[in-house]
N, C-alpha and C positions, 0 to 999 in steps of 0.2 A: 423368523426375524421379527423384532419388535416393531410395532406400528406406532410407536411414540418416540419422541426425542426427550432426553432428560439432560438438562444443563447442570453439571456439578460445579458449584462455585468453588474456586480455589481459595476463597477466604476461609471457609470452615469445612469444606468437603461435603456439604449437604446439597440436596437437590434444590436448585433455586427456581428453575422453570421446567415445566413439563407440558408438551404440546403434542397433539396427534399429527402424524405424518399424512400428507395428502394422498388420496387414492388415485388410481389410474384414471377413473372417471372424472375426478376433480381436476386433474391436470389437463385433461382434454377440454373440459368446460372453460378453464382459465385461458387456454390458447385460443379457443374460438372467440371468447369475450375480448381478448386482447386484439385479435385481428379486426373485429367489428369496430371496436372503440378507436383503433388507430386510424381508420379511414376518416372519421370525423375530426379527430384531433389534428391530423396532418393538414386538414383543410382550413383549420382555424388560422386567422392571421398570426404571424409571429408575435406581434405586439400583444395579442390577447393571451397567447401561451406564456409570454414573459411575465405579464401582470399576474396571472394565476399562480405561476410557480414562485414568483416573488412573495406572494401571500403565504405560500406553503413554507418558505424559509422563515417568515415571521412567526408562523404557528409553531414551527420546530423550535426556534430559539426561545419562545415563550415558556417552553417546558425544560429549559436547560438544567435546572437543579435536579429534577427527577431523572432526566436522561443521564446526567453525570453519575448519579448514585447507582443506576442500573449498570453502567459500564463497569464500575468498580466491582459490583457483586458478580457480574457475569465472567469477567476475565482477569480481575485482580489488580488493575491499575490503582495506585494510591489516589484517594479522593482529592488530594490537593492538586493532582494533575488532570483528573478526568474532565473537569470543565473546559480545559484547553481544547479538547476534541470538538466540543460544540462550537467554540470560537473558530476553530479551523474549518469546520463544516461551513459555517456562515461565510467566512472569507472566500473560500473556493466557490461556493454557490453563487454569491453575489458577483464575483469576478466573471464567471462564465455567463451569467445573465447579462452582464454589462457589455461583453464583447460580441454577443450573439448576432446583433444586427449586422455588424461588419463581417464577422466570420462566415455567416450564412448568406451573405449577399451574392447575387449572381456574378460570375466572372465575365468581364467584358473583354474579348480578345482584340478589340480595336476596330476601327472603321474599315469597311470594304464597300465601295460604291455598289448600290443595288441590292445590298443584303443587310439583314439584321441577324446578329449572331450573339449567343450567350451560352454560358454553362451554369445551370442551376444546381444547387446542392439539395437533393431530395432525400427524405428519410428512407431508411432501409426497411422498416416494418416493425416486427416484434424483436426486441432485444432482450436476451436473457443475461442477467448479471449474477455472477456467483461470487460472493464476498466473504472475506475471512474475518477472524475474531480479533486480531491483534490491534488494528485500528478500525473498528467496525463501521464507523460512519465516514471517516476520511477516505478509506478505500472504496466504499460503496458510492459516495457522492461523486467521485471522479467520473463514473460512468452513468449513474442513474440520472442525474440532473441534465447533463449535456444531451443524453439520449432523448429525454422528454422535450427539452428545448427544441431539438431538431425536428420533432414531430413523430418520433417513434412511440410505441407502447413498450412498457418495461415489465418483465417478470423478474422479481428478485428472489434468489435463493440464498439466504444467509447461513452462516455457520451455525451448527447445532450448539455452539458455545455461546452465541449471541443472538438468539432468535428474537428477542424483544426489539432489536434494532430494526428489523424488517417491519415489525408492527408499528414502531414509531414513525417510520417513513409513511406508511399508509395513513396513519392518523393525521399527519401534517397535510398530506395531499388531499385527503377527504375534507378536512377543515377549510382548505383554501378553495374547494370547489373543482378540483381536477375530476373530470368525468369518470364514472365507474368503468373499470376495465382498462383504462389507460395505464394505471400502475396497479400491480398486484404482487403479493408475495406468496411463496409456496414453501412450506416446510417439507423437505424431501429426503428420502434415503439416497445413498450414493448411486444405486442402480437407477432410481427414477430420475435423478439429476442427469445421468448419462442419456437416458431416454428423452428427456426434455431437450437436451442440446442436439440430439439427432433428429428431432421432429422437423419436418420440412416447413412448418409454420414459423419456425425460429430463423430469423435472417442473420443474426449476429450474436455472438457470445462474448461477454467481457468477464474474464476470469482473473482473480488474484489468489495466488496460493503457491503450492509447492511445484517443483519441476515435474514430479510424477503426476501431479494433478493436471499440469499443463499438457502433458503427453496424452492423458486421458481425454482432455477436451479436444485435442487434434483428432484423436481416433473417433470420438463420438460425432464430431461435426462433419467428418468425411462423408458419411452416408446422406446427411441432409443438405450438405453443401453450404452450410452457414459459414460466414467469415468469423474470425475470432481475434481478440486482442488478449494477450497474456502478460500479466505481471507476475513473475515467478520469484525465485530465490535470489539471494545476494550474499556476497562475501566481501563487503565493501572495504577498500583500503584507504589509508591516509598516508601522506608523506610530509614529514616535518623537515623542511630545508634548514640549512645552517643560519640563514638570514631571517628566520621566522620570529615573530613576537612570541616567545616561548610561554609566557604566562597565559596569553590568550589561547595558544594551541593546547596547553594542558587542560584548561577549563573547558574549552569547546569539545575536545576529543573525549574527555572523560564522560561528559554528558552524552556525547554521541554514542558511546559504547554501552552506557548503563541505563539511559532513560527507557522507561517502559520495560524495565528488567531485561534490556537487550533484545526484546521481542519486536524487532523491526527489520524489514527487508533491506532498508537502506541505512541501518545502524552501522557503526564502525566496528569491524571485527578483526582487523589486522592493521598495525601501524609500523611504518618504516621511518627511522629517524637518522638524520645526518650524524655521523660518528661524534662530531665535536659537541653536539647538544644532547646526546643519548642519555647519559647518566642523569643529568639535570631533569630531562623530560620524564624519565621513568620515575624518578623520585617524586616529582610533582603529581603524576597520575596516581601513584600509590597513596600519597598523602590525602588526595581528594577522595579516592575510593574508600578509604577507611572511615571517612566522615558520613557515608550513607547510613541511613537508619532503616534497617530491614525489619518489617513487622506487618501487623494487620493493615491492609490498605484503607480500612475505615478510620484509622487514626490520622488526624490532619498533620501530625508530625512525621509520619512515615514518608520516606523518599524512595524506598525500594520495596515494592510489593512482591508477592509470590509469582512464580511462573504460572502459566495457565493450568497446568496439571503436573502431578508428581512425575509422570513418565517423561515430560519435557525437561524437568530439572535433572532427572537421572541421566538423560542423554548428554546434557552439558557436563555433568559431573564425570561421565565416562570419557568425554573428549579431554577434559583437564587431566584426569588420571593417566590416560594413554600418553599424553604429551610429557608428563612428569616421568613416566616410566621410560621414555625415550631420551631423557636428559634435560627437559625443560625445568625451570624453577618457578613455582607458584609463590608470589610475593605477598599474598593476603592470607592470613590465618583465619580459616573459616570459623574456627572456634570462638573468635573474637566477636562474631555476630551471633548473639544468643538464639535468635529465631531460626537460624539456619540449621537444618537437621535432615539427615538421610531419611527417606521414606515420606517426605513432605515436599510440597512445591516451593517451599521457602529456601532460597539459595543465596549465599553471600556473593558479592562481586569478586571477580578474580582477574589478576594481572599476571601474565606469564612472560618470562624472558628466557633466553637460551632456546628459543623455538626456531624451527626451520620448516621448509616446505615439504619435508617428508612426513610431517605431522598433520593429522586431520584438523587440528585446531587452527591451522593456517590455510587449509584447502577446502574443507567441507563447511557447509553452512552451520553456524553456531547461533541458535535461536535462544540466547540467554545472556546473562551478564558476565561474559568472559572475553578477554581480548589478549592477543599476542603482540609483542613488540620486538622488532628486529632492528639492529644497527646496519646502516648502509654507508658505503664509501663514496657514492656519487649519484647524480641525477639519473644516470643511465642504469645503474643497478636498481635504483628505486622503481623506475618505470618497468624494467624487466620483471621484477617481482610483483608489482601491482597487476601486470598483465598475465602473470602466471596463475590463471584461475579459469575455471569453466564458467564463471559468473561475470557479469558486466553491467551492474545497475548504476552505481555512482562511484566516484573517487574524489578524494579531497586532498588539496595541496595547501600547505601553510608556508607562506613566503611573503616577503615585502617586495618581490619583483614580479609584478603582474605580467609583464611581457614574457619573461622566462616561464612563468606558470602556464601561460596560454600555449607556448610552444610544447611544453611537456604534456599539456592536456590534449593537444592534437595527436599525440602518440598513444594515449590511453584508450583502451578498448572498453568504453563505458557509455551509458546513455546520458549521464550528466557529469560534468566536472565542476567541483566547487573550489573556490579560493578563500581561505581563512574562514570557512564555515563547513558544516556537514549536516547530514541527517535532516534535510529540510526539503520541502516541496513548494516551489513557487508556481501558482496556477497560471502565471503568464508564460511559463516555459513548458515545452513538451516533456511529459514524464514517460520515459521509455527505457528499455533495457536491451542489451545485446547478448549473444551467446545464450547460456542457459537461464539468463535473467528475463527472457521473454521476447515479445515482438509486438509491433503496433505501439500506440501511445494514447495517453489520456491527457486532458487539460490543454490549455492554450488554444489558439485558433486552429492549430494543427489537429487537436483532439477531435474537433467536429468532423474532420475529414474521415475519421474512422467510423463515424456513426451516421454517415450519409453516403450517397453515391452521386457521381457527376451525371448530369443529364444535359445533353447538348441540344440546342435549338438553332437550326440553320434555315432561315427564312429568306427566300428570294422575293423581293418587292417588285410587283409588276405594274403598279400604278404610281 
């Protein structure tokens, strides 16, 4: 087995980053260092931790231009979009810093004569964060920063596709004066990642990735008894009701399906449209999809970059081909996108109609720029189809009737319900999934509960 990682850039197929993988001895040293450093870090006043981590956010944002360029080279997002990830990182980080004093405050159960009682939120210890490549900073910051705010030490294992992201985290924390050992990164093989998660010195694992990866986390943590939070796959649906603002729905859902080349767990993958608006909606989506510019992500005019690797593009091509073979119609001529070519990660956007739930394109995760659209006769049919999935991350409803949308949302088996928007994460709200989309949550004040444990104080006052 190779003892190095090599990041192949989807931009041009060349090796962009090469790094040695950590040895078993190095992993052991990192865990010992994290345990020692965490004892002092948790004892520091919350205000001091917040000040230091705020400086780290400042240091990170100061390198925004370089970081954005690295995102593009590592995973292929168009350079016109990559700076948005730095902005999103800052928004989430500063929000969590701002709510921490209230979220981590002791719970006061109420007065009881002769007693003083409270429930404190105390850190878990060492938290291992395993982060993916598709939104390499936004997915990682959801766990890394709240874990540190709460007084934990963090070991970050980032994707082999985006290893520089882990290094940028450390650079920012070191610049801000976060003590050595409180945050560390490790470039690891899959086998060593499993061993890290199984180590009894790890108290919690925050994982974002595939369903199979989530199952591997559950298996690995069973022996060490670490808790885990899992953000896994998605097959996120949208429903366009007859009373929707159609122009807005078309624009919002087209972007939700194709932004980041469709490589988003909460991107829109299947759309159900009221029969009366179906033809107009499909026509609008096709018109917008044809306007994307597929090409080198280094070109500021490009709006659709390559998928992360050729194999990923081929998997999407296969789903589309299977659907067409079963009777679906592909409405976008791939040949009209000059950069789209078999044997490359460059893939044109695709809109499919004539689809149904016997097809993988409507049931299995599609991590690329392809979306299926179905006509529905009623709200009830839409809800039944939206729930007909092993995934449950988000669902979007487009309607001018907020009361009806909320009633439909109550029936949907998802972690988040949107109205008249999609593919968005609000740090004030709990980010969570159900079914095969995961368990636990990040962000919001609820997210801090996943990274701390309650500790009760029950004092009888005798004087």
